[in-house]
C-alpha positions in Angstrom: 12.8 -11.8 -22.3 16.0 -12.0 -20.3 17.2 -12.1 -16.6 20.1 -9.9 -15.0 22.1 -12.1 -13.1 24.2 -10.7 -10.2 26.4 -12.0 -7.3 23.7 -10.7 -4.8 20.6 -12.3 -5.5 18.5 -9.4 -4.4 19.9 -7.6 -7.6 18.8 -10.2 -10.0 15.6 -9.6 -12.3 13.7 -11.8 -14.4 11.4 -9.6 -17.1 9.4 -12.4 -17.8 5.7 -11.5 -16.8 4.7 -15.1 -16.3 5.9 -17.3 -13.2 5.6 -21.0 -12.6 2.7 -19.8 -10.2 0.8 -17.0 -11.6 -1.5 -15.0 -9.3 -4.8 -16.4 -11.1 -3.4 -20.1 -11.2 -6.4 -21.4 -8.7 -8.8 -20.5 -11.5 -11.3 -19.4 -9.0 -13.7 -17.9 -11.7 -14.5 -14.7 -10.2 -14.0 -11.3 -11.7 -13.5 -8.5 -9.5 -14.7 -4.8 -10.4 -12.1 -2.9 -11.7 -12.0 -0.3 -8.7 -10.5 -1.6 -5.4 -10.0 -0.5 -2.1 -6.8 -2.5 -0.3 -6.6 -1.1 3.2 -4.3 -1.4 6.1 -6.9 -0.4 8.4 -7.4 -3.7 10.7 -10.7 -4.9 11.3 -12.4 -1.5 10.5 -12.5 -2.9 6.9 -14.6 -5.9 7.8 -16.8 -3.8 10.1 -17.4 -1.5 7.4 -18.1 -4.3 4.7 -20.6 -5.8 7.2 -22.5 -2.4 7.8 -22.4 -1.7 4.2 -24.0 -5.0 3.3 -21.2 -5.9 1.1 -21.1 -9.7 -0.3 -18.1 -11.8 0.1 -17.2 -13.0 -3.4 -13.8 -14.8 -2.4 -10.9 -15.4 0.2 -7.3 -14.6 -0.3 -6.0 -17.9 1.4 -2.6 -17.8 3.6 -1.1 -20.2 5.8 -2.0 -18.0 8.7 -5.3 -16.5 7.6 -8.0 -16.0 5.1 -8.8 -12.6 4.1 -12.5 -12.2 2.8 -12.6 -10.2 -0.6 -15.8 -8.1 -0.5 -17.8 -6.1 -3.3 -20.2 -3.3 -2.4 -22.0 -0.5 -4.0 -20.6 2.8 -3.1 -22.4 6.0 -4.3 -23.6 4.2 -7.3 -20.4 2.2 -8.2 -19.1 -1.6 -7.6 -16.1 -1.6 -5.7 -13.7 -4.3 -4.3 -12.9 -3.9 -0.6 -10.3 -5.8 1.4 -8.2 -5.7 4.4 -4.4 -5.8 3.6 -2.0 -7.8 5.4 1.3 -6.3 7.3 4.6 -6.4 5.3 5.7 -6.1 1.6 5.8 -9.8 0.8 2.1 -10.7 2.0 0.7 -7.4 0.6 2.3 -7.7 -2.6 1.0 -11.0 -2.9 -2.5 -10.0 -2.2 -2.3 -7.0 -4.5 -1.0 -9.1 -7.3 -4.1 -11.7 -6.8 -6.3 -8.9 -6.9 -5.0 -7.4 -10.2 -5.0 -11.2 -11.5 -8.9 -11.1 -11.0 -9.6 -8.0 -12.6 -8.8 -5.1 -10.3 -6.8 -2.4 -12.0 -7.5 1.0 -10.2 -6.5 0.3 -6.6 -6.3 2.9 -3.6 -4.5 1.9 -0.4 -4.8 3.7 3.0 -2.8 3.1 6.2 -0.6 4.6 8.8 3.1 5.3 9.0 5.9 6.3 11.2 7.1 10.1 11.3 10.6 10.7 10.8 10.2 14.3 11.3 8.4 16.6 14.0 4.8 15.7 12.5 1.6 15.7 14.6 -0.2 12.3 14.8 -3.3 11.9 12.3 -1.8 14.2 9.7 -2.7 12.7 6.2 0.1 12.4 3.7 0.5 11.4 -0.2 3.6 9.5 -1.1 4.9 10.4 -4.4 7.9 8.1 -4.3 9.1 5.4 -1.9 12.6 4.0 -0.9 12.9 0.6 -1.7 14.6 -0.8 1.4 12.5 -4.3 1.2 13.2 -7.3 -0.9 9.8 -7.8 -2.6 10.0 -4.7 -5.2 13.1 -6.2 -6.6 11.3 -9.2 -8.0 8.8 -6.7 -9.9 11.2 -4.1 -11.1 15.0 -3.9 -11.8 17.0 -2.5 -9.1 16.9 1.1 -8.4 16.8 3.3 -5.1 13.2 4.6 -5.5 10.2 4.0 -7.3 7.3 6.4 -8.1 3.8 6.2 -7.1 1.4 6.2 -10.0 0.6 9.8 -11.0 -3.0 9.0 -11.9 -3.7 7.6 -8.6 -2.0 10.7 -6.7 -3.9 13.1 -8.4 -7.2 11.3 -7.6 -5.9 11.3 -3.8 -5.2 14.8 -4.0 -8.5 16.0 -5.4 -10.1 13.8 -2.5 -8.3 15.5 0.3 -9.1 18.7 -1.1 -12.6 18.0 -1.3 -12.6 17.1 2.4 -10.8 20.1 3.1 -7.9 18.6 4.4 -4.3 20.0 4.2 -1.9 17.1 3.4 1.6 17.0 2.2 3.2 15.0 -0.7 6.3 12.8 0.6 8.9 10.5 -0.1 8.5 7.4 2.3 11.0 4.8 3.4 9.6 1.2 2.9 11.5 -1.1 5.0 10.8 -4.8 6.0 13.0 -4.9 9.1 10.6 -2.8 11.9 13.3 -3.8 14.6 16.2 -2.6 12.4 15.1 1.0 12.3 18.4 1.8 13.9 19.4 5.6 14.8 22.1 5.8 12.0 19.6 4.5 9.7 16.8 6.8 10.7 19.2 9.8 10.3 20.5 8.7 6.9 17.0 8.3 5.5 15.9 11.6 6.8 18.9 13.2 5.2 18.2 11.7 1.7 14.7 13.5 2.1 12.4 10.7 3.6 9.6 12.2 5.7 8.0 9.0 7.1 8.5 5.3 7.1 6.2 2.4 6.2 6.6 -1.2 5.3 4.5 -1.8 2.0 4.7 1.3 -0.2 7.4 0.7 -2.5 6.5 -3.0 -2.9 3.0 -2.2 -4.0 4.1 0.6 -6.1 6.5 -1.8 -8.1 3.6 -4.4 -8.5 1.3 -1.7 -9.9 4.1 -0.6 -12.3 5.0 -3.9 -13.5 1.3 -5.1 -13.9 0.4 -1.8 -15.8 -2.5 -0.7 -13.3 -3.2 2.3 -11.4 -2.2 2.4 -7.6 -1.9 4.8 -5.0 -1.6 5.2 -1.0 -3.1 7.6 1.5 -0.9 7.5 4.5 -1.6 9.2 7.9 1.0 9.6 10.8 1.0 7.1 13.7 4.1 6.6 15.9 7.0 9.0 15.5 10.7 8.2 15.4 11.9 12.0 15.1 13.7 11.7 18.2 15.5 8.6 18.1 16.4 8.8 21.8 12.7 8.7 22.8 10.4 6.6 20.6 6.9 7.5 21.0 4.2 5.3 20.0 1.7 8.0 20.5 -2.0 6.4 19.7 -0.6 4.5 16.4 -3.1 6.5 14.6 -6.2 4.8 15.8 -8.3 8.0 15.4 -8.1 8.1 11.6 -8.8 4.7 10.7 -12.5 5.1 9.9 -11.9 8.4 8.1 -9.0 6.9 6.1 -11.3 4.2 4.9 -14.0 6.7 3.9 -11.2 9.0 2.0 -9.9 5.7 -0.1 -13.4 5.1 -1.1 -13.9 8.6 -2.4 -10.3 8.4 -4.2 -11.0 5.2 -5.9 -14.2 6.6 -7.5 -11.9 9.3 -9.2 -9.9 6.7 -11.0 
């Protein structure tokens, strides 16, 4: 084990798999199903869990909110289901916690901002993410991009195809500075091949790679930054939330 030191703290990396506080430090005595859906789909997750008769097996507790962790039977298989929090640090902490308690085949779903002229509610499969957030650098050595797990991507591809959906595989720009997506930076990211922007993908891909589990994500377009002089919120992808959750559930069965 060794730590890479650097004058810029974000570029330092320690490959020790254990920390002072490990994800399962609470010793909650729960063991989650291997397959999990970790979805950025607002209260649609809780509504679905309630309608499906899911049982609550625990909570991921934060200073602002306690997130229920559900287990349900979907098409004959037990699956863990929970709502994911906004932003790379919180989402990565929760994902690492889920992995610590047994999840190892995980599908996420959520909306993203379009950097190109893309219609709203278009489904996308991120194949890699540009690491413009801080969390991923605690899980992997510094690099510009991180790849999304190929096994999970294949499960997502098969699911989208079975649903008769056209989709694109894309590079996403993951940022933790929602109000710092400047005109020049948007143009720069677009020029280097980023099609959309999100706030968690690179961090979650890094957590999954570091912990040796399968994780992938289904994205769908919401707002648009394609015209930097006329930002368009559109409908924030609301029409796709329920369908995206079903796609996530079907995709995780294929892992």
